[in-house]
C-alpha positions in Angstrom: 60.0 5.6 7.9 60.7 1.8 7.3 59.6 -1.4 9.1 60.5 -5.0 8.6 59.5 -8.3 10.1 62.2 -10.0 12.1 61.3 -13.7 11.9 61.3 -15.9 8.8 60.0 -19.4 8.8 59.6 -22.1 6.1 56.2 -22.4 4.6 54.4 -25.7 5.5 50.9 -26.9 5.2 49.4 -29.6 7.4 45.8 -30.8 6.9 44.1 -33.0 9.4 40.5 -34.2 9.0 38.1 -35.8 11.5 35.2 -37.8 10.1 33.4 -37.8 13.5 33.4 -34.1 14.0 33.5 -33.0 10.4 36.3 -30.5 11.3 39.1 -29.6 9.0 42.2 -28.1 10.8 44.5 -26.0 8.6 47.9 -25.1 9.9 50.2 -22.9 7.9 53.4 -21.1 8.7 54.0 -18.2 6.3 57.3 -16.6 5.5 56.6 -13.7 7.8 54.9 -15.7 10.4 51.5 -14.1 10.2 49.5 -17.2 11.3 47.5 -16.9 14.5 46.8 -19.5 17.1 43.1 -19.9 17.9 42.0 -21.1 21.3 38.8 -20.7 23.2 40.3 -18.8 26.1 41.9 -15.9 24.1 40.0 -15.6 20.8 36.4 -15.5 21.8 36.3 -11.8 22.6 38.6 -10.6 19.8 36.4 -12.3 17.2 33.3 -10.3 18.2 33.2 -7.1 16.2 31.1 -5.2 13.7 30.3 -7.2 10.6 32.7 -6.2 7.8 31.4 -5.2 4.3 33.0 -5.2 0.9 30.4 -2.7 -0.3 30.7 -0.1 2.4 33.9 1.7 3.1 36.1 4.7 2.2 35.6 6.0 -1.3 37.6 9.2 -1.0 41.0 7.5 -1.1 42.7 4.5 -2.6 43.1 1.6 -0.1 45.1 -0.9 -2.2 48.1 -0.5 -4.5 48.4 -2.0 -8.0 50.5 -4.8 -6.5 47.7 -5.5 -4.0 49.4 -4.1 -0.8 46.9 -2.4 1.6 47.1 1.3 2.1 46.2 2.0 5.7 43.9 4.9 6.4 41.6 5.7 9.3 38.4 3.7 8.8 40.0 0.8 6.9 40.7 -1.4 9.9 39.3 -2.5 13.2 41.9 -1.8 15.9 40.3 -3.9 18.6 40.1 -6.9 16.3 43.7 -6.5 15.1 45.1 -6.1 18.6 43.1 -9.1 19.7 44.7 -11.2 17.0 48.2 -10.1 17.6 48.2 -10.0 21.4 48.3 -13.9 21.9 51.5 -14.0 19.8 53.3 -11.8 22.4 55.1 -9.8 19.6 58.0 -7.6 20.3 58.5 -4.3 18.5 61.8 -2.4 18.2 62.1 1.3 17.4 65.3 3.1 16.3 65.5 6.9 16.9 68.5 9.2 16.4 69.0 12.2 18.7 72.3 13.7 17.5 73.4 17.2 18.1 70.6 19.7 18.6 68.0 17.0 17.8 68.3 15.8 21.4 65.8 18.5 22.3 63.0 16.6 20.5 63.6 13.3 22.3 61.5 13.8 25.5 58.3 14.7 23.6 58.9 11.8 21.2 59.2 9.3 24.1 56.3 10.7 26.1 53.9 10.7 23.2 55.1 7.2 22.1 54.0 5.9 25.6 50.6 7.3 25.0 50.0 6.1 21.4 52.6 3.7 20.0 51.7 0.0 20.3 50.1 0.6 23.7 49.9 -2.7 25.6 52.6 -4.4 23.5 56.3 -5.1 24.1 58.3 -2.2 22.8 62.1 -1.6 22.9 63.3 1.9 21.9 66.9 2.1 20.8 68.2 5.7 21.1 71.4 6.6 19.2 72.9 9.8 20.4 76.1 11.7 20.9 74.9 13.0 24.2 73.9 9.9 26.3 73.9 11.9 29.5 71.2 14.2 28.2 68.7 11.4 27.4 65.6 12.3 29.5 64.1 9.8 31.9 60.6 8.9 30.8 58.3 6.5 32.8 57.5 3.5 30.6 54.8 0.9 31.1 55.7 -2.8 31.8 57.1 -4.5 28.8 58.5 -1.3 27.4 62.2 -0.2 27.7 64.9 2.1 26.4 68.4 1.3 25.4 70.9 4.2 24.8 73.8 3.8 22.3 76.5 6.3 21.8 77.4 7.5 18.3 79.9 10.1 17.2 78.7 13.6 16.3 79.3 15.1 12.9 79.6 18.5 11.3 77.5 17.5 8.3 73.9 16.3 8.5 74.5 14.3 5.3 77.0 12.2 7.1 74.7 11.7 10.1 71.9 10.6 7.7 74.1 8.2 5.8 75.6 6.7 8.9 72.2 6.1 10.4 71.3 3.4 7.9 74.5 1.6 8.6 73.8 1.5 12.3 70.2 0.4 11.7 71.4 -2.5 9.6 73.9 -3.5 12.2 71.1 -3.5 14.9 68.9 -5.6 12.7 71.6 -8.2 12.3 72.3 -8.1 16.1 68.7 -8.5 17.1 68.2 -11.5 14.8 65.1 -13.3 15.9 64.8 -11.5 19.2 62.4 -8.9 17.7 59.5 -9.5 15.5 59.3 -6.0 13.9 61.6 -2.9 13.7 60.5 0.6 13.0 62.9 3.5 12.0 61.3 6.8 13.2 62.4 10.4 13.3 63.0 12.0 16.7 61.7 15.4 15.6 58.2 14.1 15.5 55.4 13.4 18.0 52.6 10.9 18.2 49.0 12.3 18.2 46.9 9.2 17.7 47.0 5.4 17.6 49.9 3.7 15.8 49.6 0.0 16.3 49.2 -3.5 14.8 47.5 -2.2 11.7 51.0 -1.0 10.6 52.7 -4.4 10.8 54.0 -6.1 7.7 57.1 -7.6 6.1 58.2 -4.4 4.5 56.2 -1.2 5.2 56.6 2.3 3.9 54.9 5.6 4.8 53.8 8.0 2.1 55.4 11.5 2.4 52.7 14.1 3.2 54.2 16.7 0.9 53.9 14.8 -2.4 51.1 12.3 -2.2 48.9 14.6 -4.4 51.6 15.1 -7.0 52.6 13.2 -10.2 55.8 11.3 -9.9 57.6 13.6 -12.2 57.5 16.2 -9.4 58.8 13.8 -6.7 62.2 14.9 -5.4 63.8 11.6 -6.4 67.5 11.4 -7.1 67.6 12.3 -10.8 71.4 12.1 -11.6 72.1 8.9 -13.4 75.5 8.6 -11.7 73.9 8.1 -8.3 72.9 4.7 -7.0 69.7 6.2 -5.8 68.8 7.3 -9.4 65.2 7.1 -10.6 64.2 8.1 -14.1 61.2 10.5 -14.5 59.0 7.6 -15.6 60.0 5.4 -12.6 58.7 5.2 -9.1 55.4 4.6 -7.4 54.9 7.0 -4.4 57.3 9.2 -2.5 58.1 7.5 0.7 59.5 9.2 3.9 62.9 8.2 4.8 70.7 4.5 2.7 73.6 5.7 1.6 76.2 3.9 -0.5 77.1 6.8 -2.7 80.2 8.0 -0.9 82.5 5.6 -2.9 81.1 7.0 -6.1 81.6 10.6 -5.1 78.0 11.6 -5.4 75.7 12.3 -2.5 72.1 11.5 -3.2 69.8 14.6 -3.1 68.0 13.6 0.1 70.5 10.9 1.4 68.7 7.9 3.0 65.3 9.0 1.7 66.6 8.9 -1.9 68.0 5.4 -1.5 64.9 4.3 0.3 62.7 5.4 -2.5 64.7 3.5 -5.1 64.7 0.4 -2.8 60.9 0.6 -2.4 60.4 1.0 -6.2 62.4 -2.3 -6.8 61.2 -4.1 -3.7 57.5 -3.3 -3.4 56.3 -2.8 0.2 53.8 -5.3 1.5 51.9 -2.6 3.2 51.8 1.2 2.7 50.9 3.7 5.5 49.0 6.8 4.5 50.2 10.3 5.4 48.3 10.0 8.6 51.4 8.2 9.9 53.8 11.1 9.2 52.1 14.4 8.8 53.8 17.8 9.2 52.8 20.3 11.9 53.0 23.3 9.6 50.6 21.8 7.0 46.9 22.3 7.2 45.0 19.1 7.3 43.5 17.9 3.9 39.9 16.6 3.8 41.1 12.9 3.4 43.3 13.2 6.6 40.7 12.3 9.2 43.3 11.7 11.9 47.0 12.7 12.3 48.8 9.9 14.1 52.4 11.0 13.9 53.7 14.4 12.8 57.0 16.2 12.3 57.3 19.3 14.5 57.9 22.7 13.1 61.5 23.6 13.3 64.3 25.8 11.8 66.6 23.5 9.9 69.2 26.3 9.6 69.4 26.4 13.3 69.5 22.6 14.2 71.4 21.1 11.3 75.2 21.4 11.5 75.9 22.6 8.0 72.6 23.9 6.6 
């Protein structure tokens, strides 16, 4: 999974002081536009919450990376506070999901559970890429939420589908421009089980793979062939992120296609926020003690049956 902010603005700082009121107003626009407008009518309620503490919190997991990016776990954020801060900005969130071939069977449950848990109360636009547009199910969506279906060709090889996916996502990002604030790339063969909201927003966000977060990086299934553009040496890498492909010209297909390229990209370009495995668990895995809540999980499936050339 990957998310990026869609608006970039120039950093400025304006300081105004008032001797009579003794008030200092600070206005700052950040590169990712994370400033919030305060006004009496919208901020009063959202600024009432339980007092935070720097002494009390989760001690069973790491909540910040060595490059100071937050690692989001249950119990590390206040959802009411965050939603209250983001809602006045009227943000728009785009989601890409690919339902090609037999993967179309997972689409209805994905959409239904997204309506229940994914950015509830916010503007969401789901872009469905499929080779079977007539088979896309009709799912009732709340106001401010919509679906757009885009036709894509089918393929006999899942590797080609995977590689082509990143090209289509990049094209969509360029097309949307500043019309969307954030874009998430999610897998259709998964379902939402708990809140996924504003706590996940950032300039570049990655989700840690549930199968490897307890392992040393020498065991990660990175692309280990030096001839691949996704190559990572045994001593390289941070985490193993869930997941594009430019290896076709070199004649080498990365071991796990877009996921391999994503992991190299995330190693070079550190994410500004990291989502814990709560945000992409696997149905067949038993829950570890540190996983208090499963928010999004891949369904159990037979890859040999649903993938074209497995």
